gemmi code that builds the backbone of each chain (N, CA, C; Angstrom):
import gemmi

chains = {
    "A": [
        ("MET", (119.450, 104.041, 118.102), (118.782, 103.353, 119.204), (119.663, 102.209, 119.716)),
        ("PRO", (119.834, 102.096, 121.019), (120.631, 100.988, 121.545), (119.933, 99.662, 121.246)),
        ("THR", (120.731, 98.664, 120.855), (120.123, 97.388, 120.483), (120.099, 96.406, 121.649)),
        ("ASP", (120.716, 96.803, 122.768), (120.782, 95.856, 123.890), (119.617, 95.987, 124.860)),
        ("VAL", (118.676, 96.903, 124.535), (117.516, 97.062, 125.401), (116.596, 95.858, 125.225)),
        ("ALA", (116.169, 95.274, 126.320), (115.281, 94.115, 126.238), (113.970, 94.528, 125.576)),
        ("PRO", (113.510, 93.755, 124.598), (112.272, 94.135, 123.928), (111.059, 93.992, 124.837)),
        ("VAL", (110.034, 94.764, 124.520), (108.761, 94.618, 125.225), (108.142, 93.277, 124.841)),
        ("LEU", (108.242, 92.971, 123.550), (107.770, 91.683, 123.036), (108.860, 91.084, 122.166)),
        ("ASP", (109.213, 89.844, 122.426), (110.155, 89.172, 121.531), (109.355, 88.433, 120.459)),
        ("LEU", (110.078, 87.730, 119.601), (109.416, 87.064, 118.476), (108.356, 86.066, 118.938)),
        ("ALA", (108.661, 85.353, 119.999), (107.705, 84.358, 120.505), (106.423, 85.042, 120.984)),
        ("ALA", (106.590, 86.174, 121.646), (105.418, 86.902, 122.144), (104.606, 87.471, 120.978)),
        ("ILE", (105.300, 87.899, 119.928), (104.604, 88.441, 118.751), (103.786, 87.347, 118.063)),
        ("THR", (104.376, 86.159, 117.931), (103.644, 85.091, 117.238), (102.431, 84.623, 118.039)),
        ("ALA", (102.416, 84.956, 119.320), (101.219, 84.645, 120.112), (100.101, 85.657, 119.827)),
        ("LEU", (100.461, 86.800, 119.221), (99.480, 87.864, 119.003), (99.011, 87.971, 117.561)),
        ("VAL", (99.849, 87.576, 116.603), (99.466, 87.679, 115.186), (99.549, 86.287, 114.540)),
        ("PRO", (98.745, 86.066, 113.502), (98.755, 84.747, 112.850), (99.884, 84.576, 111.825)),
        ("HIS", (100.563, 85.665, 111.483), (101.595, 85.601, 110.448), (102.790, 84.768, 110.899)),
        ("ARG", (103.387, 84.077, 109.938), (104.561, 83.261, 110.225), (105.592, 83.430, 109.123)),
        ("ASP", (106.817, 83.048, 109.442), (107.881, 83.064, 108.464), (107.439, 82.255, 107.235)),
        ("PRO", (107.648, 82.683, 106.003), (108.405, 83.879, 105.615), (107.560, 85.129, 105.444)),
        ("PHE", (106.398, 85.174, 106.096), (105.564, 86.366, 105.931), (105.303, 87.074, 107.258)),
        ("LEU", (106.252, 86.953, 108.168), (106.188, 87.748, 109.395), (107.332, 88.751, 109.321)),
        ("PHE", (106.995, 90.027, 109.351), (107.994, 91.047, 109.063), (108.326, 91.943, 110.257)),
        ("ILE", (108.058, 91.476, 111.463), (108.566, 92.190, 112.641), (109.273, 91.183, 113.559)),
        ("ASP", (110.399, 91.618, 114.089), (111.216, 90.735, 114.945), (110.908, 90.946, 116.428)),
        ("ALA", (110.628, 92.184, 116.772), (110.447, 92.512, 118.188), (109.697, 93.834, 118.323)),
        ("VAL", (109.062, 93.995, 119.462), (108.462, 95.283, 119.810), (109.310, 95.854, 120.928)),
        ("THR", (109.832, 97.063, 120.729), (110.757, 97.614, 121.720), (110.120, 98.685, 122.603)),
        ("GLU", (109.047, 99.295, 122.098), (108.345, 100.283, 122.925), (106.858, 100.148, 122.666)),
        ("TYR", (106.080, 100.368, 123.719), (104.626, 100.252, 123.562), (103.943, 101.106, 124.621)),
        ("GLU", (102.974, 101.857, 124.149), (102.150, 102.648, 125.059), (100.706, 102.358, 124.699)),
        ("LYS", (99.997, 101.795, 125.609), (98.646, 101.305, 125.319), (97.752, 102.374, 124.673)),
        ("GLY", (97.142, 101.983, 123.560), (96.195, 102.874, 122.887), (96.837, 104.082, 122.244)),
        ("ALA", (98.165, 104.142, 122.218), (98.815, 105.357, 121.728), (99.912, 105.103, 120.688)),
        ("ARG", (100.905, 104.277, 121.048), (101.994, 104.086, 120.089), (102.736, 102.776, 120.322)),
        ("LEU", (103.533, 102.456, 119.317), (104.306, 101.220, 119.373), (105.518, 101.368, 118.463)),
        ("LEU", (106.634, 100.830, 118.909), (107.846, 100.808, 118.084), (108.259, 99.347, 117.910)),
        ("ALA", (108.298, 98.919, 116.651), (108.697, 97.544, 116.352), (109.945, 97.589, 115.482)),
        ("VAL", (110.693, 96.501, 115.486), (111.908, 96.460, 114.668), (111.931, 95.206, 113.810)),
        ("LYS", (112.599, 95.354, 112.684), (112.798, 94.215, 111.771), (114.196, 94.384, 111.162)),
        ("THR", (115.044, 93.425, 111.417), (116.369, 93.457, 110.804), (116.321, 92.684, 109.488)),
        ("ILE", (116.732, 93.357, 108.433), (116.746, 92.720, 107.119), (118.073, 91.988, 106.977)),
        ("THR", (118.003, 90.663, 106.955), (119.243, 89.881, 106.961), (119.822, 89.723, 105.555)),
        ("GLY", (118.971, 89.777, 104.560), (119.422, 89.494, 103.193), (119.084, 88.077, 102.783)),
        ("ASP", (118.709, 87.245, 103.775), (118.343, 85.854, 103.464), (116.857, 85.702, 103.142)),
        ("GLU", (116.093, 86.799, 103.243), (114.656, 86.708, 102.991), (114.413, 86.230, 101.558)),
        ("PRO", (113.431, 85.347, 101.379), (113.231, 84.729, 100.059), (112.912, 85.720, 98.936)),
        ("PHE", (112.281, 86.867, 99.282), (111.901, 87.792, 98.205), (113.108, 88.417, 97.496)),
        ("PHE", (114.266, 88.396, 98.158), (115.441, 89.001, 97.515), (115.904, 88.226, 96.280)),
        ("ALA", (115.494, 86.963, 96.201), (115.868, 86.177, 95.016), (115.333, 86.841, 93.741)),
        ("GLY", (114.181, 87.522, 93.894), (113.582, 88.128, 92.704), (113.511, 89.630, 92.729)),
        ("HIS", (113.794, 90.246, 93.877), (113.588, 91.697, 94.015), (114.854, 92.344, 94.553)),
        ("PHE", (115.888, 92.571, 93.802), (116.038, 92.159, 92.411), (117.339, 91.380, 92.304)),
        ("PRO", (117.471, 90.494, 91.318), (118.728, 89.758, 91.199), (119.917, 90.715, 91.097)),
        ("GLY", (120.826, 90.601, 92.048), (122.009, 91.463, 92.032), (121.779, 92.826, 92.651)),
        ("LEU", (120.514, 93.137, 92.978), (120.215, 94.440, 93.583), (119.122, 94.256, 94.632)),
        ("PRO", (119.505, 93.726, 95.800), (118.483, 93.414, 96.807), (117.891, 94.659, 97.457)),
        ("ILE", (116.601, 94.845, 97.253), (115.848, 95.940, 97.867), (114.578, 95.342, 98.447)),
        ("MET", (114.280, 95.662, 99.695), (113.037, 95.126, 100.275), (111.845, 95.818, 99.611)),
        ("PRO", (110.904, 95.039, 99.076), (109.746, 95.655, 98.418), (108.993, 96.584, 99.371)),
        ("GLY", (108.665, 97.764, 98.882), (107.955, 98.744, 99.709), (106.654, 98.202, 100.265)),
        ("VAL", (105.948, 97.414, 99.460), (104.672, 96.870, 99.958), (104.887, 95.951, 101.147)),
        ("LEU", (106.036, 95.306, 101.199), (106.305, 94.424, 102.346), (106.671, 95.243, 103.588)),
        ("ILE", (107.224, 96.422, 103.367), (107.485, 97.307, 104.512), (106.148, 97.811, 105.067)),
        ("VAL", (105.230, 98.112, 104.146), (103.880, 98.481, 104.597), (103.229, 97.295, 105.313)),
        ("GLU", (103.454, 96.101, 104.812), (102.944, 94.900, 105.478), (103.518, 94.786, 106.897)),
        ("ALA", (104.811, 95.089, 107.038), (105.431, 95.072, 108.370), (104.745, 96.087, 109.287)),
        ("MET", (104.431, 97.263, 108.725), (103.730, 98.282, 109.515), (102.357, 97.761, 109.922)),
        ("ALA", (101.677, 97.101, 108.992), (100.339, 96.576, 109.285), (100.410, 95.505, 110.372)),
        ("GLN", (101.421, 94.641, 110.298), (101.561, 93.600, 111.320), (101.825, 94.227, 112.692)),
        ("ALA", (102.651, 95.259, 112.707), (102.878, 95.976, 113.969), (101.576, 96.639, 114.431)),
        ("GLY", (100.782, 97.085, 113.456), (99.478, 97.687, 113.773), (98.530, 96.682, 114.403)),
        ("VAL", (98.588, 95.447, 113.923), (97.755, 94.389, 114.514), (98.162, 94.173, 115.976)),
        ("VAL", (99.467, 94.175, 116.236), (99.948, 94.025, 117.620), (99.441, 95.177, 118.482)),
        ("LEU", (99.548, 96.382, 117.929), (99.106, 97.572, 118.667), (97.609, 97.497, 118.983)),
        ("TYR", (96.843, 97.064, 117.994), (95.389, 96.932, 118.199), (95.085, 95.858, 119.250)),
        ("THR", (95.705, 94.701, 119.048), (95.439, 93.551, 119.916), (95.759, 93.859, 121.382)),
        ("LEU", (96.905, 94.498, 121.594), (97.294, 94.838, 122.969), (96.400, 95.946, 123.531)),
        ("SER", (96.114, 96.941, 122.697), (95.349, 98.092, 123.187), (93.922, 97.709, 123.543)),
        ("MET", (93.387, 96.717, 122.812), (92.004, 96.301, 123.064), (91.937, 95.157, 124.084)),
        ("ASP", (93.100, 94.769, 124.626), (93.130, 93.628, 125.561), (92.409, 92.428, 124.972)),
        ("GLU", (92.755, 92.080, 123.731), (92.055, 90.986, 123.071), (92.300, 89.647, 123.764)),
        ("THR", (91.251, 88.876, 123.802), (91.382, 87.507, 124.313), (92.024, 86.638, 123.232)),
        ("GLU", (92.391, 85.431, 123.598), (93.025, 84.533, 122.619), (92.093, 84.271, 121.444)),
        ("ASP", (90.819, 84.102, 121.718), (89.849, 83.875, 120.637), (89.779, 85.084, 119.715)),
        ("GLU", (89.762, 86.274, 120.302), (89.679, 87.501, 119.492), (90.918, 87.677, 118.616)),
        ("ARG", (92.072, 87.269, 119.160), (93.312, 87.410, 118.387), (93.312, 86.538, 117.147)),
        ("ARG", (92.555, 85.455, 117.196), (92.522, 84.541, 116.049), (91.736, 85.117, 114.889)),
        ("GLN", (90.952, 86.147, 115.157), (90.124, 86.705, 114.098), (90.954, 87.688, 113.270)),
        ("THR", (91.027, 87.391, 111.998), (91.932, 88.109, 111.106), (91.593, 89.584, 110.975)),
        ("LYS", (92.629, 90.394, 110.969), (92.468, 91.814, 110.675), (92.997, 92.055, 109.261)),
        ("PHE", (92.329, 92.959, 108.564), (92.723, 93.235, 107.188), (93.078, 94.702, 107.014)),
        ("LEU", (93.993, 94.930, 106.090), (94.287, 96.303, 105.703), (93.124, 96.807, 104.867)),
        ("GLY", (92.552, 97.919, 105.281), (91.423, 98.460, 104.537), (91.836, 99.544, 103.582)),
        ("GLN", (92.796, 100.321, 104.000), (93.145, 101.493, 103.219), (94.565, 101.901, 103.582)),
        ("VAL", (95.338, 102.275, 102.591), (96.721, 102.682, 102.838), (97.043, 103.920, 102.028)),
        ("GLU", (97.679, 104.859, 102.679), (98.284, 105.971, 101.947), (99.754, 105.934, 102.329)),
        ("ALA", (100.615, 105.684, 101.359), (102.023, 105.511, 101.700), (102.920, 106.330, 100.783)),
        ("ARG", (104.007, 106.786, 101.365), (105.051, 107.432, 100.559), (106.344, 106.668, 100.787)),
        ("PHE", (106.931, 106.248, 99.702), (108.174, 105.480, 99.770), (109.318, 106.440, 99.499)),
        ("LEU", (110.133, 106.682, 100.497), (111.099, 107.777, 100.405), (112.499, 107.317, 100.034)),
        ("THR", (112.970, 106.250, 100.703), (114.281, 105.694, 100.332), (114.190, 104.173, 100.417)),
        ("PRO", (115.010, 103.453, 99.654), (114.954, 101.989, 99.684), (115.514, 101.429, 100.990)),
        ("ALA", (115.105, 100.202, 101.304), (115.671, 99.478, 102.447), (116.452, 98.282, 101.912)),
        ("TYR", (117.644, 98.099, 102.457), (118.568, 97.102, 101.943), (118.899, 96.061, 103.015)),
        ("PRO", (119.463, 94.913, 102.597), (119.974, 93.954, 103.581), (120.938, 94.641, 104.548)),
        ("GLY", (120.812, 94.315, 105.833), (121.638, 94.950, 106.853), (120.912, 96.075, 107.573)),
        ("ASP", (119.865, 96.596, 106.934), (119.107, 97.668, 107.590), (118.295, 97.105, 108.754)),
        ("ARG", (118.213, 97.891, 109.816), (117.323, 97.540, 110.922), (116.159, 98.521, 110.858)),
        ("LEU", (115.033, 98.029, 110.405), (113.858, 98.897, 110.253), (113.267, 99.209, 111.622)),
        ("GLU", (113.045, 100.471, 111.869), (112.341, 100.902, 113.089), (110.963, 101.392, 112.676)),
        ("ILE", (109.966, 100.653, 113.093), (108.589, 100.906, 112.669), (107.868, 101.623, 113.794)),
        ("ASP", (107.681, 102.900, 113.606), (107.156, 103.770, 114.661), (105.698, 104.096, 114.341)),
        ("LEU", (104.772, 103.574, 115.133), (103.345, 103.760, 114.845), (102.654, 104.582, 115.923)),
        ("ARG", (101.739, 105.400, 115.483), (100.902, 106.163, 116.398), (99.439, 105.939, 116.067)),
        ("VAL", (98.618, 105.785, 117.106), (97.189, 105.573, 116.897), (96.524, 106.885, 116.504)),
        ("VAL", (95.805, 106.850, 115.407), (94.978, 107.994, 115.021), (93.575, 107.798, 115.576)),
        ("ARG", (93.128, 106.539, 115.524), (91.771, 106.229, 115.939), (91.711, 104.766, 116.353)),
        ("LEU", (91.133, 104.510, 117.472), (91.013, 103.125, 117.934), (89.583, 102.878, 118.353)),
        ("MET", (88.999, 101.842, 117.792), (87.641, 101.488, 118.204), (87.463, 99.991, 118.048)),
        ("LYS", (86.378, 99.474, 118.580), (86.120, 98.041, 118.468), (86.073, 97.657, 116.990)),
        ("GLY", (86.974, 96.771, 116.588), (86.970, 96.270, 115.213), (87.785, 97.076, 114.225)),
        ("ALA", (88.407, 98.174, 114.667), (89.171, 98.987, 113.707), (90.237, 99.827, 114.395)),
        ("ILE", (91.317, 100.046, 113.662), (92.339, 100.964, 114.147), (92.891, 101.747, 112.952)),
        ("ALA", (92.992, 103.049, 113.119), (93.631, 103.895, 112.117), (94.988, 104.299, 112.683)),
        ("VAL", (96.018, 104.157, 111.870), (97.385, 104.317, 112.341), (98.168, 105.221, 111.407)),
        ("LYS", (99.077, 105.982, 112.002), (100.002, 106.795, 111.236), (101.398, 106.345, 111.628)),
        ("GLY", (102.250, 106.129, 110.656), (103.551, 105.605, 111.036), (104.684, 106.003, 110.121)),
        ("THR", (105.885, 105.861, 110.657), (107.101, 106.123, 109.908), (108.050, 104.951, 110.103)),
        ("VAL", (108.681, 104.537, 109.030), (109.715, 103.509, 109.128), (111.057, 104.168, 108.841)),
        ("ARG", (112.001, 103.971, 109.762), (113.334, 104.545, 109.599), (114.371, 103.437, 109.676)),
        ("ALA", (115.525, 103.711, 109.109), (116.648, 102.774, 109.232), (117.924, 103.576, 109.128)),
        ("GLY", (118.761, 103.443, 110.136), (120.055, 104.114, 110.119), (119.962, 105.603, 109.831)),
        ("GLY", (118.958, 106.261, 110.397), (118.829, 107.704, 110.213), (118.114, 108.100, 108.932)),
        ("ARG", (117.813, 107.128, 108.058), (117.038, 107.439, 106.855), (115.563, 107.172, 107.115)),
        ("THR", (114.713, 107.990, 106.486), (113.284, 107.693, 106.525), (112.959, 106.860, 105.294)),
        ("ILE", (112.400, 105.688, 105.524), (112.146, 104.736, 104.438), (110.718, 104.901, 103.896)),
        ("VAL", (109.750, 104.843, 104.808), (108.337, 104.931, 104.410), (107.582, 105.770, 105.429)),
        ("LYS", (106.647, 106.574, 104.933), (105.658, 107.216, 105.793), (104.305, 106.736, 105.311)),
        ("ALA", (103.460, 106.325, 106.227), (102.170, 105.791, 105.787), (101.081, 106.001, 106.831)),
        ("GLU", (99.869, 106.070, 106.330), (98.685, 106.040, 107.190), (97.835, 104.895, 106.685)),
        ("PHE", (97.303, 104.125, 107.604), (96.485, 103.001, 107.153), (95.403, 102.654, 108.158)),
        ("LEU", (94.478, 101.865, 107.640), (93.326, 101.458, 108.429), (93.300, 99.932, 108.474)),
        ("LEU", (93.244, 99.394, 109.670), (93.104, 97.949, 109.831), (91.709, 97.666, 110.347)),
        ("MET", (91.093, 96.656, 109.766), (89.706, 96.372, 110.115), (89.512, 94.898, 110.361)),
        ("GLN", (88.550, 94.645, 111.186), (88.088, 93.284, 111.374), (86.671, 93.299, 110.830)),
        ("PRO", (86.453, 92.901, 109.581), (85.100, 92.966, 109.037), (84.130, 92.172, 109.896)),
        ("ALA", (82.888, 92.629, 109.940), (81.885, 92.003, 110.807), (81.770, 90.517, 110.528)),
        ("ARG", (81.888, 90.140, 109.244), (81.683, 88.717, 108.929), (82.799, 87.853, 109.515)),
        ("THR", (84.037, 88.429, 109.613), (85.079, 87.608, 110.210), (85.031, 87.705, 111.725)),
        ("ARG", (84.448, 88.783, 112.218), (84.295, 88.848, 113.666), (83.406, 87.696, 114.136)),
        ("GLU", (82.543, 87.242, 113.239), (81.674, 86.121, 113.589), (82.388, 84.782, 113.443)),
        ("GLY", (83.650, 84.824, 113.023), (84.435, 83.596, 113.097), (84.691, 82.900, 111.770)),
        ("ALA", (84.402, 83.567, 110.635), (84.556, 82.895, 109.337), (86.014, 82.768, 108.910)),
        ("ALA", (86.881, 83.591, 109.467), (88.261, 83.594, 108.979), (89.253, 83.354, 110.113)),
        ("ASP", (89.073, 82.248, 110.764), (89.995, 81.889, 111.831), (91.158, 81.133, 111.201)),
        ("VAL", (92.210, 81.874, 110.842), (93.267, 81.274, 110.023), (94.002, 80.160, 110.764)),
        ("ARG", (94.181, 80.325, 112.055), (94.933, 79.292, 112.755), (94.113, 78.012, 112.891)),
        ("ALA", (92.801, 78.199, 113.042), (91.935, 77.034, 113.174), (91.863, 76.236, 111.879)),
        ("GLU", (92.171, 76.918, 110.752), (92.067, 76.229, 109.464), (93.265, 75.333, 109.194)),
        ("ARG", (94.282, 75.450, 110.022), (95.480, 74.646, 109.741), (95.259, 73.185, 110.073)),
    ],
    "B": [
        ("MET", (83.052, 127.802, 108.656), (82.831, 127.023, 107.432), (81.337, 126.928, 107.151)),
        ("THR", (80.954, 127.222, 105.929), (79.523, 127.207, 105.604), (79.038, 125.782, 105.370)),
        ("ARG", (77.726, 125.637, 105.417), (77.132, 124.318, 105.172), (77.494, 123.817, 103.768)),
        ("ALA", (77.501, 124.720, 102.808), (77.820, 124.328, 101.427), (79.256, 123.809, 101.331)),
        ("GLU", (80.155, 124.431, 102.074), (81.556, 123.981, 102.057), (81.694, 122.599, 102.696)),
        ("VAL", (80.977, 122.438, 103.810), (81.013, 121.137, 104.485), (80.443, 120.063, 103.565)),
        ("GLU", (79.327, 120.408, 102.903), (78.677, 119.445, 102.020), (79.614, 119.029, 100.888)),
        ("GLN", (80.308, 119.987, 100.346), (81.248, 119.697, 99.264), (82.356, 118.752, 99.754)),
        ("GLY", (82.861, 119.042, 100.955), (83.915, 118.202, 101.526), (83.423, 116.796, 101.817)),
        ("VAL", (82.216, 116.694, 102.355), (81.649, 115.374, 102.671), (81.458, 114.568, 101.395)),
        ("LYS", (80.937, 115.215, 100.360), (80.712, 114.506, 99.090), (82.028, 114.005, 98.502)),
        ("ALA", (83.064, 114.818, 98.613), (84.366, 114.409, 98.077), (84.875, 113.173, 98.818)),
        ("ILE", (84.687, 113.157, 100.133), (85.137, 112.006, 100.938), (84.328, 110.759, 100.573)),
        ("VAL", (83.012, 110.920, 100.488), (82.160, 109.765, 100.166), (82.517, 109.212, 98.786)),
        ("LEU", (82.730, 110.093, 97.835), (83.076, 109.659, 96.477), (84.419, 108.930, 96.477)),
        ("ASP", (85.353, 109.478, 97.225), (86.681, 108.873, 97.314), (86.591, 107.456, 97.897)),
        ("ILE", (85.772, 107.329, 98.948), (85.644, 106.038, 99.622), (84.917, 105.018, 98.746)),
        ("LEU", (83.941, 105.490, 97.993), (83.118, 104.564, 97.211), (83.616, 104.379, 95.788)),
        ("GLU", (84.701, 105.011, 95.435), (85.088, 104.990, 94.019), (85.447, 103.593, 93.526)),
        ("ALA", (85.747, 102.701, 94.484), (86.050, 101.336, 94.072), (84.806, 100.620, 93.545)),
        ("GLU", (83.639, 101.138, 93.915), (82.403, 100.487, 93.470), (82.035, 101.026, 92.091)),
        ("ASP", (82.047, 100.161, 91.117), (81.811, 100.587, 89.735), (80.459, 101.258, 89.541)),
        ("GLU", (79.484, 100.766, 90.288), (78.129, 101.275, 90.039), (77.901, 102.669, 90.618)),
        ("VAL", (78.832, 103.096, 91.495), (78.642, 104.403, 92.114), (79.267, 105.487, 91.240)),
        ("LYS", (78.438, 106.128, 90.493), (78.931, 107.222, 89.644), (78.509, 108.563, 90.248)),
        ("ASP", (77.305, 108.561, 90.732), (76.780, 109.798, 91.289), (75.795, 109.430, 92.397)),
        ("PHE", (75.606, 110.348, 93.308), (74.668, 110.073, 94.386), (74.123, 111.392, 94.898)),
        ("GLY", (72.952, 111.314, 95.501), (72.313, 112.527, 96.001), (72.418, 112.642, 97.507)),
        ("ASP", (71.970, 113.780, 97.996), (72.045, 114.063, 99.433), (71.269, 113.054, 100.271)),
        ("GLU", (70.253, 112.453, 99.651), (69.360, 111.576, 100.414), (69.591, 110.094, 100.120)),
        ("ASP", (70.570, 109.782, 99.287), (70.842, 108.364, 99.016), (71.383, 107.704, 100.279)),
        ("ASP", (70.830, 106.561, 100.607), (71.265, 105.835, 101.797), (72.589, 105.121, 101.501)),
        ("PHE", (73.591, 105.399, 102.346), (74.920, 104.844, 102.095), (74.887, 103.314, 101.998)),
        ("VAL", (74.163, 102.704, 102.903), (74.174, 101.241, 102.958), (73.230, 100.659, 101.902)),
        ("GLU", (71.987, 101.154, 101.881), (70.991, 100.540, 100.987), (71.197, 100.928, 99.527)),
        ("ASP", (71.538, 102.195, 99.287), (71.661, 102.660, 97.901), (73.088, 102.564, 97.366)),
        ("LEU", (74.052, 102.741, 98.243), (75.442, 102.837, 97.773), (76.311, 101.667, 98.241)),
        ("SER", (75.700, 100.725, 98.956), (76.404, 99.503, 99.394), (77.676, 99.782, 100.194)),
        ("MET", (77.626, 100.810, 101.022), (78.797, 101.106, 101.855), (78.931, 100.023, 102.931)),
        ("ASP", (80.138, 99.541, 103.147), (80.329, 98.536, 104.194), (80.939, 99.171, 105.456)),
        ("SER", (81.107, 98.361, 106.475), (81.539, 98.907, 107.765), (82.955, 99.477, 107.679)),
        ("LEU", (83.770, 98.852, 106.843), (85.133, 99.342, 106.678), (85.117, 100.752, 106.086)),
        ("GLN", (84.274, 100.930, 105.087), (84.178, 102.240, 104.455), (83.595, 103.275, 105.408)),
        ("ALA", (82.703, 102.831, 106.291), (82.123, 103.762, 107.266), (83.195, 104.255, 108.247)),
        ("VAL", (84.057, 103.334, 108.681), (85.142, 103.732, 109.591), (86.111, 104.660, 108.859)),
        ("SER", (86.389, 104.305, 107.620), (87.269, 105.136, 106.808), (86.697, 106.553, 106.680)),
        ("MET", (85.398, 106.627, 106.494), (84.751, 107.944, 106.377), (84.930, 108.741, 107.671)),
        ("LEU", (84.737, 108.075, 108.805), (84.888, 108.755, 110.096), (86.293, 109.351, 110.239)),
        ("VAL", (87.294, 108.546, 109.900), (88.684, 109.000, 110.022), (88.944, 110.191, 109.085)),
        ("HIS", (88.436, 110.072, 107.857), (88.647, 111.157, 106.885), (87.915, 112.441, 107.276)),
        ("LEU", (86.728, 112.288, 107.822), (85.965, 113.468, 108.246), (86.711, 114.208, 109.360)),
        ("GLU", (87.227, 113.435, 110.309), (87.948, 114.055, 111.429), (89.167, 114.814, 110.936)),
        ("LYS", (89.853, 114.219, 109.979), (91.069, 114.831, 109.459), (90.744, 116.102, 108.671)),
        ("ARG", (89.756, 115.965, 107.801), (89.428, 117.072, 106.902), (88.844, 118.272, 107.649)),
        ("PHE", (87.945, 117.996, 108.587), (87.249, 119.099, 109.264), (87.826, 119.402, 110.648)),
        ("ARG", (88.858, 118.656, 111.028), (89.505, 118.863, 112.322), (88.498, 118.845, 113.472)),
        ("VAL", (87.665, 117.813, 113.428), (86.691, 117.622, 114.500), (86.950, 116.268, 115.135)),
        ("SER", (86.358, 116.060, 116.284), (86.465, 114.768, 116.940), (85.069, 114.168, 116.998)),
        ("LEU", (84.886, 113.062, 116.305), (83.556, 112.469, 116.214), (83.519, 111.154, 116.998)),
        ("PRO", (82.587, 111.035, 117.935), (82.480, 109.759, 118.650), (82.006, 108.649, 117.712)),
        ("GLU", (82.393, 107.415, 118.032), (82.000, 106.287, 117.183), (80.476, 106.174, 117.060)),
        ("SER", (79.792, 106.620, 118.101), (78.328, 106.519, 118.062), (77.749, 107.344, 116.912)),
        ("ASP", (78.514, 108.355, 116.462), (78.041, 109.157, 115.323), (77.956, 108.339, 114.041)),
        ("MET", (78.719, 107.236, 113.982), (78.696, 106.422, 112.767), (77.302, 105.886, 112.478)),
        ("ASN", (76.544, 105.658, 113.544), (75.168, 105.174, 113.347), (74.293, 106.223, 112.668)),
        ("ARG", (74.728, 107.475, 112.768), (73.934, 108.554, 112.168), (74.392, 108.853, 110.743)),
        ("PHE", (75.430, 108.192, 110.312), (75.914, 108.389, 108.941), (75.073, 107.570, 107.975)),
        ("ARG", (73.944, 108.119, 107.576), (73.064, 107.381, 106.669), (73.104, 107.979, 105.266)),
        ("THR", (73.203, 109.291, 105.209), (73.167, 110.003, 103.929), (74.155, 111.165, 104.006)),
        ("VAL", (74.426, 111.762, 102.853), (75.294, 112.944, 102.840), (74.718, 114.013, 103.782)),
        ("ARG", (73.396, 114.177, 103.706), (72.767, 115.208, 104.536), (73.003, 114.942, 106.027)),
        ("SER", (72.838, 113.699, 106.443), (72.999, 113.400, 107.873), (74.460, 113.573, 108.317)),
        ("VAL", (75.402, 113.254, 107.437), (76.810, 113.445, 107.787), (77.118, 114.940, 107.916)),
        ("VAL", (76.581, 115.723, 106.979), (76.790, 117.180, 107.048), (76.221, 117.712, 108.365)),
        ("ASP", (75.052, 117.201, 108.766), (74.441, 117.630, 110.044), (75.384, 117.343, 111.214)),
        ("VAL", (75.946, 116.146, 111.228), (76.839, 115.748, 112.332), (78.084, 116.637, 112.350)),
        ("VAL", (78.671, 116.843, 111.174), (79.885, 117.662, 111.111), (79.587, 119.103, 111.508)),
        ("MET", (78.482, 119.642, 111.007), (78.118, 121.025, 111.336), (77.920, 121.185, 112.845)),
        ("ALA", (77.258, 120.206, 113.465), (77.010, 120.272, 114.910), (78.339, 120.290, 115.668)),
        ("ASN", (79.297, 119.500, 115.174), (80.604, 119.453, 115.820), (81.389, 120.738, 115.622)),
        ("LEU", (81.290, 121.298, 114.434), (81.985, 122.574, 114.167), (81.371, 123.670, 115.028)),
        ("ASP", (80.053, 123.648, 115.170), (79.366, 124.659, 115.979), (79.772, 124.564, 117.433)),
        ("SER", (79.802, 123.329, 117.944), (80.118, 123.184, 119.371), (81.571, 123.564, 119.650)),
        ("ARG", (82.414, 123.400, 118.629), (83.813, 123.772, 118.808), (83.971, 125.287, 118.814)),
        ("ALA", (83.130, 125.936, 117.985), (83.223, 127.398, 117.875), (82.743, 128.083, 119.151)),
        ("ASN", (81.837, 127.416, 119.884), (81.255, 128.055, 121.069), (82.147, 127.942, 122.301)),
    ],
}
model = gemmi.Model(1)
for chain_id, residues in chains.items():
    chain = gemmi.Chain(chain_id)
    for i, (resn, *xyz) in enumerate(residues, 1):
        res = gemmi.Residue()
        res.name, res.seqid = resn, gemmi.SeqId(i, " ")
        for name, pos in zip(("N", "CA", "C"), xyz):
            atom = gemmi.Atom()
            atom.name, atom.element = name, gemmi.Element(name[0])
            atom.pos, atom.b_iso = gemmi.Position(*pos), 0.0
            res.add_atom(atom)
        chain.add_residue(res)
    model.add_chain(chain)
structure = gemmi.Structure()
structure.add_model(model)
structure.setup_entities()
């Protein structure tokens, strides 16, 4: 994929849509988006991420669960944009409800993760997503997951940004 | 697909979804998902997605309101399979 294509969403635009922040924001940009259908996000693994200090000393591998987390964060963007969420709605936390993932090859520093998501199901308060993460022609993770906004947080109990 | 086959598939999905709940060991066709089995909204959405995948049907979200018991889910799935066959 050419890297000089202007992203659909840059990092600043992403942080306006999701509550996650460094060091727990795992997408750098959204490069393709089709409302209610699909989204392609990217994350370049620099090697400076704090988790590499422990995972593993002398053998840096991005933890698979964090790659799934990156997929989930991209899923939140896909949901938020597809539902035309207002700023107030975006503040309401979405949670991973269910994940089925296959970890196929490791991701290393220098890899540019391409997170390719497709909507399986979209409804008010929930999105089911199927996705593949690739890097340099390798398939890293294949996963299906469900993101939910539980009714109790829809009522405003978990406004993470407001709690700061 | 026969009703018995659909019922078996629905029960497997419900059990899979509820297996995190320690108290859910067994349930009957008439047990209420919410009142008897403490199913939450997340699990209900999960059930909808799994039903669509397993039975290759398309279920509107409004059908979720009819998901009260195994029997009612089987009714919804059977109706969808029938309408697809016609």
